[in-house]
N, C-alpha and C positions, 0 to 999 in steps of 0.2 A: 056795628054788625052783631057783636055778642049781646047787646042789649035787646035785640029782637028774638033771641033764642028762647024757646019755651022749655018746659021741664023735660019733654021727650028728647030734645036735642042734647041737653046736658046729661041725660041718662045714657044715651047712645054713645056719647063721646069717649068715655073710658073704654068701652068695648072695642071701639074702632082703633083707639091707640094701642090697646093690647093686641088686636089682630094684626096691625101693621108691624108691631115689634116681633111677633111670632113669625110673620112672613120674612122679615129681614133676617132674623136668626136662622130660619130654615135655608134661605138662599145663601147666606154666609157659610153655613155648615156644608152645604152641597158644593159650593165653589172650593172650599178648603179641601174637601175629600177628593175632588177632581184634581187639584194641584198635587196632592199626595200621591194619587194614582199615576200621574204623569211623571213625578219624580222617581217613583219606583220603576217605571218603565225605562226611564233614562239610565238608571243605575244598572238595570238588568242588561240593557243593550251595551253599555260600556263594559260590563263584566264579560259578556259574550264576545265582544270584539277583542278584548284583552286576551281571553283564553284562546281564541282563534289565532291571534297573532303569535302567541307563545307556541301553539301547536305547529304553526307553519315554520317558525324559527328553529324548532327542534328537529325538524325533518331533514 
């Protein structure tokens, strides 16, 4: 297969590899940020429920 490749294909290959690497990096970063956002939301909800429970117990 590779023996049939011309100069153009070999020139394009590094750009395609770099493009795929950038896309994977971007998607990985986006997913990690979403996980961080979800974790903050969970912490906020837990804190809110804890404060609400303490408020009800003090009444």
